[in-house]
Gaussian input, Z-matrix of N, CA and C with variables (Angstrom, degrees):
# hf/3-21g

backbone

0 1
 N
 C     1     B1
 C     2     B2     1     A1
 N     3     B3     2     A2     1     D1
 C     4     B4     3     A3     2     D2
 C     5     B5     4     A4     3     D3
 N     6     B6     5     A5     4     D4
 C     7     B7     6     A6     5     D5
 C     8     B8     7     A7     6     D6
 N     9     B9     8     A8     7     D7
 C    10    B10     9     A9     8     D8
 C    11    B11    10    A10     9     D9
 N    12    B12    11    A11    10    D10
 C    13    B13    12    A12    11    D11
 C    14    B14    13    A13    12    D12
 N    15    B15    14    A14    13    D13
 C    16    B16    15    A15    14    D14
 C    17    B17    16    A16    15    D15
 N    18    B18    17    A17    16    D16
 C    19    B19    18    A18    17    D17
 C    20    B20    19    A19    18    D18
 N    21    B21    20    A20    19    D19
 C    22    B22    21    A21    20    D20
 C    23    B23    22    A22    21    D21
 N    24    B24    23    A23    22    D22
 C    25    B25    24    A24    23    D23
 C    26    B26    25    A25    24    D24
 N    27    B27    26    A26    25    D25
 C    28    B28    27    A27    26    D26
 C    29    B29    28    A28    27    D27
 N    30    B30    29    A29    28    D28
 C    31    B31    30    A30    29    D29
 C    32    B32    31    A31    30    D30
 N    33    B33    32    A32    31    D31
 C    34    B34    33    A33    32    D32
 C    35    B35    34    A34    33    D33
 N    36    B36    35    A35    34    D34
 C    37    B37    36    A36    35    D35
 C    38    B38    37    A37    36    D36
 N    39    B39    38    A38    37    D37
 C    40    B40    39    A39    38    D38
 C    41    B41    40    A40    39    D39
 N    42    B42    41    A41    40    D40
 C    43    B43    42    A42    41    D41
 C    44    B44    43    A43    42    D42
 N    45    B45    44    A44    43    D43
 C    46    B46    45    A45    44    D44
 C    47    B47    46    A46    45    D45
 N    48    B48    47    A47    46    D46
 C    49    B49    48    A48    47    D47
 C    50    B50    49    A49    48    D48
 N    51    B51    50    A50    49    D49
 C    52    B52    51    A51    50    D50
 C    53    B53    52    A52    51    D51
 N    54    B54    53    A53    52    D52
 C    55    B55    54    A54    53    D53
 C    56    B56    55    A55    54    D54
 N    57    B57    56    A56    55    D55
 C    58    B58    57    A57    56    D56
 C    59    B59    58    A58    57    D57
 N    60    B60    59    A59    58    D58
 C    61    B61    60    A60    59    D59
 C    62    B62    61    A61    60    D60
 N    63    B63    62    A62    61    D61
 C    64    B64    63    A63    62    D62
 C    65    B65    64    A64    63    D63
 N    66    B66    65    A65    64    D64
 C    67    B67    66    A66    65    D65
 C    68    B68    67    A67    66    D66
 N    69    B69    68    A68    67    D67
 C    70    B70    69    A69    68    D68
 C    71    B71    70    A70    69    D69
 N    72    B72    71    A71    70    D70
 C    73    B73    72    A72    71    D71
 C    74    B74    73    A73    72    D72
 N    75    B75    74    A74    73    D73
 C    76    B76    75    A75    74    D74
 C    77    B77    76    A76    75    D75
 N    78    B78    77    A77    76    D76
 C    79    B79    78    A78    77    D77
 C    80    B80    79    A79    78    D78
 N    81    B81    80    A80    79    D79
 C    82    B82    81    A81    80    D80
 C    83    B83    82    A82    81    D81
 N    84    B84    83    A83    82    D82
 C    85    B85    84    A84    83    D83
 C    86    B86    85    A85    84    D84
 N    87    B87    86    A86    85    D85
 C    88    B88    87    A87    86    D86
 C    89    B89    88    A88    87    D87
 N    90    B90    89    A89    88    D88
 C    91    B91    90    A90    89    D89
 C    92    B92    91    A91    90    D90
 N    93    B93    92    A92    91    D91
 C    94    B94    93    A93    92    D92
 C    95    B95    94    A94    93    D93
 N    96    B96    95    A95    94    D94
 C    97    B97    96    A96    95    D95
 C    98    B98    97    A97    96    D96
 N    99    B99    98    A98    97    D97
 C   100   B100    99    A99    98    D98
 C   101   B101   100   A100    99    D99
 N   102   B102   101   A101   100   D100
 C   103   B103   102   A102   101   D101
 C   104   B104   103   A103   102   D102
 N   105   B105   104   A104   103   D103
 C   106   B106   105   A105   104   D104
 C   107   B107   106   A106   105   D105
 N   108   B108   107   A107   106   D106
 C   109   B109   108   A108   107   D107
 C   110   B110   109   A109   108   D108
 N   111   B111   110   A110   109   D109
 C   112   B112   111   A111   110   D110
 C   113   B113   112   A112   111   D111
 N   114   B114   113   A113   112   D112
 C   115   B115   114   A114   113   D113
 C   116   B116   115   A115   114   D114
 N   117   B117   116   A116   115   D115
 C   118   B118   117   A117   116   D116
 C   119   B119   118   A118   117   D117
 N   120   B120   119   A119   118   D118
 C   121   B121   120   A120   119   D119
 C   122   B122   121   A121   120   D120
 N   123   B123   122   A122   121   D121
 C   124   B124   123   A123   122   D122
 C   125   B125   124   A124   123   D123
 N   126   B126   125   A125   124   D124
 C   127   B127   126   A126   125   D125
 C   128   B128   127   A127   126   D126
 N   129   B129   128   A128   127   D127
 C   130   B130   129   A129   128   D128
 C   131   B131   130   A130   129   D129
 N   132   B132   131   A131   130   D130
 C   133   B133   132   A132   131   D131
 C   134   B134   133   A133   132   D132
 N   135   B135   134   A134   133   D133
 C   136   B136   135   A135   134   D134
 C   137   B137   136   A136   135   D135
 N   138   B138   137   A137   136   D136
 C   139   B139   138   A138   137   D137
 C   140   B140   139   A139   138   D138
 N   141   B141   140   A140   139   D139
 C   142   B142   141   A141   140   D140
 C   143   B143   142   A142   141   D141
 N   144   B144   143   A143   142   D142
 C   145   B145   144   A144   143   D143
 C   146   B146   145   A145   144   D144
 N   147   B147   146   A146   145   D145
 C   148   B148   147   A147   146   D146
 C   149   B149   148   A148   147   D147
 N   150   B150   149   A149   148   D148
 C   151   B151   150   A150   149   D149
 C   152   B152   151   A151   150   D150
 N   153   B153   152   A152   151   D151
 C   154   B154   153   A153   152   D152
 C   155   B155   154   A154   153   D153
 N   156   B156   155   A155   154   D154
 C   157   B157   156   A156   155   D155
 C   158   B158   157   A157   156   D156
 N   159   B159   158   A158   157   D157
 C   160   B160   159   A159   158   D158
 C   161   B161   160   A160   159   D159
 N   162   B162   161   A161   160   D160
 C   163   B163   162   A162   161   D161
 C   164   B164   163   A163   162   D162
 N   165   B165   164   A164   163   D163
 C   166   B166   165   A165   164   D164
 C   167   B167   166   A166   165   D165
 N   168   B168   167   A167   166   D166
 C   169   B169   168   A168   167   D167
 C   170   B170   169   A169   168   D168
 N   171   B171   170   A170   169   D169
 C   172   B172   171   A171   170   D170
 C   173   B173   172   A172   171   D171
 N   174   B174   173   A173   172   D172
 C   175   B175   174   A174   173   D173
 C   176   B176   175   A175   174   D174
 N   177   B177   176   A176   175   D175
 C   178   B178   177   A177   176   D176
 C   179   B179   178   A178   177   D177
 N   180   B180   179   A179   178   D178
 C   181   B181   180   A180   179   D179
 C   182   B182   181   A181   180   D180
 N   183   B183   182   A182   181   D181
 C   184   B184   183   A183   182   D182
 C   185   B185   184   A184   183   D183

   B1=1.4393
   B2=1.5279
   B3=1.3173
   B4=1.4576
   B5=1.5213
   B6=1.3068
   B7=1.4587
   B8=1.5191
   B9=1.3280
   B10=1.4589
   B11=1.5233
   B12=1.3302
   B13=1.4491
   B14=1.5227
   B15=1.3158
   B16=1.4593
   B17=1.5176
   B18=1.3253
   B19=1.4602
   B20=1.5185
   B21=1.3206
   B22=1.4612
   B23=1.5274
   B24=1.3258
   B25=1.4518
   B26=1.5235
   B27=1.3220
   B28=1.4570
   B29=1.5186
   B30=1.3199
   B31=1.4636
   B32=1.5408
   B33=1.3271
   B34=1.4657
   B35=1.5265
   B36=1.3236
   B37=1.4625
   B38=1.5386
   B39=1.3236
   B40=1.4598
   B41=1.5273
   B42=1.3190
   B43=1.4658
   B44=1.5302
   B45=1.3240
   B46=1.4630
   B47=1.5229
   B48=1.3281
   B49=1.4667
   B50=1.5259
   B51=1.3226
   B52=1.4655
   B53=1.5155
   B54=1.3275
   B55=1.4614
   B56=1.5338
   B57=1.3282
   B58=1.4756
   B59=1.5191
   B60=1.3405
   B61=1.4637
   B62=1.5349
   B63=1.3188
   B64=1.4590
   B65=1.5183
   B66=1.3234
   B67=1.4642
   B68=1.5269
   B69=1.3289
   B70=1.4614
   B71=1.5333
   B72=1.3172
   B73=1.4748
   B74=1.5191
   B75=1.3266
   B76=1.4714
   B77=1.5271
   B78=1.3158
   B79=1.4687
   B80=1.5173
   B81=1.3358
   B82=1.4691
   B83=1.5322
   B84=1.3258
   B85=1.4701
   B86=1.5228
   B87=1.3400
   B88=1.4728
   B89=1.5286
   B90=1.3147
   B91=1.4692
   B92=1.5290
   B93=1.3152
   B94=1.4604
   B95=1.5247
   B96=1.3053
   B97=1.4770
   B98=1.5257
   B99=1.3315
   B100=1.4556
   B101=1.5249
   B102=1.3369
   B103=1.4624
   B104=1.5236
   B105=1.3283
   B106=1.4724
   B107=1.5213
   B108=1.3189
   B109=1.4794
   B110=1.5225
   B111=1.3295
   B112=1.4608
   B113=1.5221
   B114=1.3332
   B115=1.4581
   B116=1.5286
   B117=1.3284
   B118=1.4587
   B119=1.5262
   B120=1.3059
   B121=1.4672
   B122=1.5091
   B123=1.3160
   B124=1.4696
   B125=1.5202
   B126=1.3349
   B127=1.4614
   B128=1.5273
   B129=1.3408
   B130=1.4581
   B131=1.5181
   B132=1.3308
   B133=1.4630
   B134=1.5280
   B135=1.3117
   B136=1.4546
   B137=1.5242
   B138=1.3133
   B139=1.4608
   B140=1.5267
   B141=1.3128
   B142=1.4596
   B143=1.5174
   B144=1.3250
   B145=1.4610
   B146=1.5237
   B147=1.3301
   B148=1.4606
   B149=1.5192
   B150=1.3251
   B151=1.4526
   B152=1.5174
   B153=1.3325
   B154=1.4601
   B155=1.5105
   B156=1.3329
   B157=1.4547
   B158=1.5057
   B159=1.3268
   B160=1.4634
   B161=1.5093
   B162=1.3417
   B163=1.4595
   B164=1.5191
   B165=1.3305
   B166=1.4524
   B167=1.5186
   B168=1.3233
   B169=1.4576
   B170=1.5200
   B171=1.3135
   B172=1.4620
   B173=1.5158
   B174=1.3328
   B175=1.4610
   B176=1.5338
   B177=1.3245
   B178=1.4649
   B179=1.5174
   B180=1.3235
   B181=1.4577
   B182=1.5238
   B183=1.3437
   B184=1.4663
   B185=1.5176
   A1=108.77
   A2=116.50
   A3=121.78
   A4=110.48
   A5=115.06
   A6=121.33
   A7=108.52
   A8=115.68
   A9=121.71
   A10=107.30
   A11=116.66
   A12=121.83
   A13=109.09
   A14=116.62
   A15=122.10
   A16=107.44
   A17=116.74
   A18=121.73
   A19=108.70
   A20=116.37
   A21=122.34
   A22=108.15
   A23=116.78
   A24=122.29
   A25=107.79
   A26=116.36
   A27=121.77
   A28=107.97
   A29=115.80
   A30=121.78
   A31=109.32
   A32=115.30
   A33=120.99
   A34=108.36
   A35=117.03
   A36=119.58
   A37=110.89
   A38=116.34
   A39=121.38
   A40=110.56
   A41=117.59
   A42=121.06
   A43=111.69
   A44=117.45
   A45=120.85
   A46=110.77
   A47=116.79
   A48=121.02
   A49=109.69
   A50=117.89
   A51=120.69
   A52=110.80
   A53=117.73
   A54=121.13
   A55=110.67
   A56=116.83
   A57=121.36
   A58=110.49
   A59=116.74
   A60=121.32
   A61=111.02
   A62=117.98
   A63=122.71
   A64=112.53
   A65=118.65
   A66=123.06
   A67=108.79
   A68=117.00
   A69=121.59
   A70=112.80
   A71=117.60
   A72=120.30
   A73=112.50
   A74=117.47
   A75=120.76
   A76=113.41
   A77=118.09
   A78=120.92
   A79=112.88
   A80=118.39
   A81=119.70
   A82=111.80
   A83=117.63
   A84=120.11
   A85=111.85
   A86=117.47
   A87=118.66
   A88=113.76
   A89=119.25
   A90=120.53
   A91=109.09
   A92=115.36
   A93=121.60
   A94=110.76
   A95=114.83
   A96=124.20
   A97=114.55
   A98=119.43
   A99=120.98
   A100=107.09
   A101=117.07
   A102=120.66
   A103=113.33
   A104=116.98
   A105=120.40
   A106=108.72
   A107=116.45
   A108=122.86
   A109=105.83
   A110=116.47
   A111=121.47
   A112=110.53
   A113=117.12
   A114=120.11
   A115=111.69
   A116=116.29
   A117=121.93
   A118=110.32
   A119=116.13
   A120=122.53
   A121=109.05
   A122=116.50
   A123=120.98
   A124=112.98
   A125=118.53
   A126=121.35
   A127=110.43
   A128=116.44
   A129=120.15
   A130=113.54
   A131=117.76
   A132=121.48
   A133=109.08
   A134=114.66
   A135=120.14
   A136=113.64
   A137=114.28
   A138=121.95
   A139=110.44
   A140=115.88
   A141=121.31
   A142=114.19
   A143=118.23
   A144=119.46
   A145=109.69
   A146=116.18
   A147=122.26
   A148=108.37
   A149=116.02
   A150=120.84
   A151=111.74
   A152=116.13
   A153=122.69
   A154=105.71
   A155=116.67
   A156=118.82
   A157=111.53
   A158=114.92
   A159=123.90
   A160=107.19
   A161=114.79
   A162=118.77
   A163=109.69
   A164=114.69
   A165=120.86
   A166=109.18
   A167=115.53
   A168=122.20
   A169=105.19
   A170=116.12
   A171=120.21
   A172=108.59
   A173=118.33
   A174=120.08
   A175=113.19
   A176=117.38
   A177=120.99
   A178=112.54
   A179=115.59
   A180=122.19
   A181=105.81
   A182=116.76
   A183=119.35
   A184=111.10
   D1=140.36
   D2=179.49
   D3=-73.18
   D4=155.69
   D5=179.00
   D6=-132.86
   D7=137.14
   D8=178.11
   D9=-123.72
   D10=131.59
   D11=176.81
   D12=-122.23
   D13=132.01
   D14=177.61
   D15=-125.87
   D16=131.71
   D17=178.30
   D18=-119.51
   D19=131.94
   D20=177.92
   D21=-127.30
   D22=145.97
   D23=173.08
   D24=-109.05
   D25=124.89
   D26=-177.60
   D27=-118.64
   D28=123.35
   D29=-178.74
   D30=-86.52
   D31=74.60
   D32=-179.74
   D33=-158.44
   D34=157.19
   D35=177.31
   D36=-62.78
   D37=146.41
   D38=179.68
   D39=-54.68
   D40=-40.48
   D41=-177.98
   D42=-62.49
   D43=-37.69
   D44=179.17
   D45=-69.92
   D46=-41.02
   D47=179.09
   D48=-65.57
   D49=-44.93
   D50=179.65
   D51=-62.22
   D52=-42.51
   D53=179.45
   D54=-60.71
   D55=-38.99
   D56=178.88
   D57=-65.19
   D58=-48.35
   D59=-178.16
   D60=-68.80
   D61=-32.01
   D62=-178.70
   D63=-72.22
   D64=-17.89
   D65=-179.77
   D66=-87.60
   D67=109.58
   D68=-175.59
   D69=-55.95
   D70=-26.29
   D71=-178.66
   D72=-66.26
   D73=-17.77
   D74=179.00
   D75=-91.50
   D76=-9.68
   D77=-172.94
   D78=-54.04
   D79=-46.54
   D80=-177.48
   D81=-71.58
   D82=-10.24
   D83=177.79
   D84=-80.75
   D85=-26.43
   D86=-177.53
   D87=-118.63
   D88=-7.31
   D89=176.94
   D90=-101.99
   D91=110.43
   D92=-177.00
   D93=-55.93
   D94=133.49
   D95=176.15
   D96=70.48
   D97=2.87
   D98=174.90
   D99=-78.33
   D100=125.98
   D101=-176.70
   D102=-110.08
   D103=-16.21
   D104=179.85
   D105=-150.98
   D106=134.33
   D107=174.09
   D108=-151.35
   D109=94.56
   D110=-174.64
   D111=-130.27
   D112=147.34
   D113=179.44
   D114=-60.01
   D115=141.24
   D116=176.59
   D117=-103.96
   D118=13.84
   D119=-179.95
   D120=-166.97
   D121=-165.28
   D122=-177.29
   D123=-75.56
   D124=-30.88
   D125=-178.33
   D126=-77.47
   D127=134.38
   D128=-179.87
   D129=-111.31
   D130=-2.95
   D131=173.86
   D132=-165.59
   D133=162.27
   D134=176.75
   D135=86.73
   D136=-178.06
   D137=-177.48
   D138=-58.88
   D139=131.38
   D140=178.70
   D141=92.46
   D142=-10.46
   D143=177.70
   D144=-73.57
   D145=145.05
   D146=179.60
   D147=-132.86
   D148=149.56
   D149=-176.68
   D150=-135.53
   D151=147.95
   D152=170.06
   D153=-97.87
   D154=133.32
   D155=-177.74
   D156=-140.91
   D157=157.03
   D158=175.01
   D159=-140.54
   D160=150.24
   D161=175.63
   D162=-149.13
   D163=155.24
   D164=177.10
   D165=-79.79
   D166=131.65
   D167=173.20
   D168=-131.37
   D169=102.23
   D170=-173.15
   D171=62.23
   D172=-131.45
   D173=-179.22
   D174=-83.85
   D175=-2.26
   D176=-176.20
   D177=-98.94
   D178=151.74
   D179=171.82
   D180=-114.51
   D181=104.43
   D182=-174.59
   D183=-108.76

């Protein structure tokens, strides 16, 4: 299986970066081709949270 590694340097405190990534509303801002990431229940993070998502794969939105 192929493996892809991407490294980014972010000039911000770890706590600020984690808070950004932990907020589901930001997911489509940093995940390429992700078009939908929404809660599928009342929980929006942590154990037991579930999400409905869609992403572009070639010409399709799956």
